[in-house]
C-alpha positions in Angstrom: 36.7 36.4 118.8 36.1 40.2 120.2 34.6 40.8 116.5 30.5 41.6 118.4 30.1 41.9 122.4 27.0 40.8 123.5 24.6 44.0 122.5 26.5 44.2 118.8 28.7 47.2 120.0 31.1 46.7 117.6 29.4 47.2 114.6 26.9 49.4 115.5 30.1 51.4 116.6 32.0 50.6 113.5 28.4 51.0 111.4 28.1 54.9 112.6 31.3 55.5 112.2 31.1 54.8 108.0 27.8 56.0 107.5 29.3 59.3 109.1 32.5 58.7 106.8 30.1 58.8 103.8 28.1 61.6 104.7 31.5 62.9 105.0 32.6 62.0 101.9 29.4 63.0 100.6 29.5 66.4 101.5 33.0 67.4 101.1 32.6 65.8 97.0 30.7 66.6 93.7 29.6 63.3 93.3 28.2 63.9 89.6 31.8 63.8 88.4 33.3 61.2 90.8 30.5 59.0 89.0 31.3 60.2 85.9 34.9 59.8 86.3 34.3 55.9 87.5 31.4 54.7 86.1 30.0 54.3 89.4 26.1 54.7 89.1 23.8 55.6 92.1 26.8 57.0 94.1 24.6 59.3 96.0 22.3 56.3 97.3 25.3 53.9 97.5 26.7 56.2 100.0 23.4 57.3 101.8 22.6 54.0 104.8 18.2 54.4 104.4 19.0 53.4 100.5 18.5 50.4 99.9 22.1 50.5 96.9 25.3 49.4 98.6 28.9 50.2 97.9 31.1 47.7 97.2 35.1 47.2 97.7 35.8 47.7 94.1 33.6 50.6 93.7 35.1 52.0 97.2 38.4 51.7 95.6 38.1 54.0 92.1 35.6 56.6 94.5 38.4 57.0 96.6 41.3 57.1 94.3 38.9 59.7 91.7 38.1 61.4 95.0 42.0 62.0 96.6 39.8 61.5 99.2 40.5 58.8 102.0 37.5 59.1 104.6 35.8 56.3 104.3 38.5 53.9 104.1 40.3 55.1 107.3 36.7 54.9 109.2 37.0 51.6 107.8 40.7 50.9 109.2 40.3 52.8 112.3 37.5 50.2 113.1 39.5 47.6 112.9 42.2 49.5 115.1 44.8 50.7 112.0 46.1 53.8 110.2 46.9 54.0 107.1 48.4 57.0 105.1 48.1 58.1 101.4 51.9 57.7 99.9 52.3 59.8 97.0 56.1 57.4 95.4 56.2 59.9 93.2 56.0 63.0 94.6 58.9 65.0 95.9 62.2 63.3 95.8 63.8 64.8 99.1 67.1 64.1 101.2 66.8 62.7 104.1 67.6 65.7 105.6 64.5 67.5 104.1 62.6 64.9 105.3 63.2 65.3 108.9 63.2 68.6 109.0 59.3 68.3 107.3 58.6 66.1 110.4 59.5 68.6 112.5 57.6 70.8 110.5 54.2 69.0 110.8 54.8 67.9 114.4 55.1 72.0 115.1 51.6 72.5 112.5 49.4 69.2 114.5 51.5 71.0 118.1 49.9 73.8 117.2 46.4 73.1 116.0 46.0 70.7 119.2 47.1 74.4 121.0 44.2 75.9 119.5 41.7 72.7 120.3 42.8 71.1 123.2 40.3 72.9 125.2 37.8 72.1 123.0 35.0 68.6 124.1 34.0 68.1 120.7 35.6 69.3 117.3 33.7 70.2 114.3 33.9 68.1 111.6 36.3 70.3 109.8 38.2 70.9 112.2 38.6 67.3 113.4 39.4 67.1 109.7 42.2 69.2 108.8 43.7 67.4 112.4 43.3 64.1 110.8 44.9 65.9 107.6 47.6 67.0 109.5 48.3 63.9 111.2 48.3 62.1 107.9 50.4 64.4 106.0 53.2 63.7 108.9 52.9 59.6 108.8 53.2 59.9 105.0 56.4 61.4 105.8 57.1 59.2 108.1 56.8 56.0 106.4 59.1 57.9 103.2 61.3 58.9 105.7 61.8 54.8 106.6 61.4 53.7 103.1 64.5 55.9 101.9 66.9 54.9 104.8 65.7 51.5 104.2 67.0 51.9 100.9 69.6 54.0 101.2 71.5 51.9 104.0 71.1 48.3 102.1 75.4 48.3 101.7 78.4 51.0 101.8 77.2 52.6 99.0 73.8 54.1 99.8 75.5 54.8 103.3 78.6 56.9 102.1 75.7 58.8 99.5 73.9 59.7 102.7 77.1 61.6 104.3 78.5 63.0 101.3 74.3 64.0 100.8 74.5 65.8 104.3 77.9 67.2 104.0 77.0 69.0 100.4 73.4 69.9 102.2 74.6 71.5 105.5 77.5 73.1 103.6 80.1 70.8 106.0 82.2 73.7 107.8 86.2 72.5 107.3 84.9 69.5 106.0 85.1 70.5 102.0 
């Protein structure tokens, strides 16, 4: 087990990142509105590390879902060497070609933001948040692309459907 080193480094580092994420959440959200919507009481205190009130896992789920802000969840998972993205399954239904091109756009956006900030030693929170949002949008799109591919290739009919989609969407010069 490598949860704690001799000086408690994992715990200290994870706690600091959690506290920073709580501060970022507090700064970017209308906490009174989130409280009213979720019924979570004393949210400001629960997000303040110097207060005795603590946020439960269930409350974290409620405020994350209500606000659409995954900052705290992301920080917790990153401390476990994991990454998660919000995948909107009810969102726009895209063709495989559109998803692949969206991936290229996301990669280009990330490259552009990286070039703008590449020489910086430390990034302001706003810029770091913008980079993370771009990365997460790219990962979410790739997850949906992989899911769509898996669903379309489970037999011959979905595979033929992909071929027809490609020809219809891209003109298929000489094929129609």
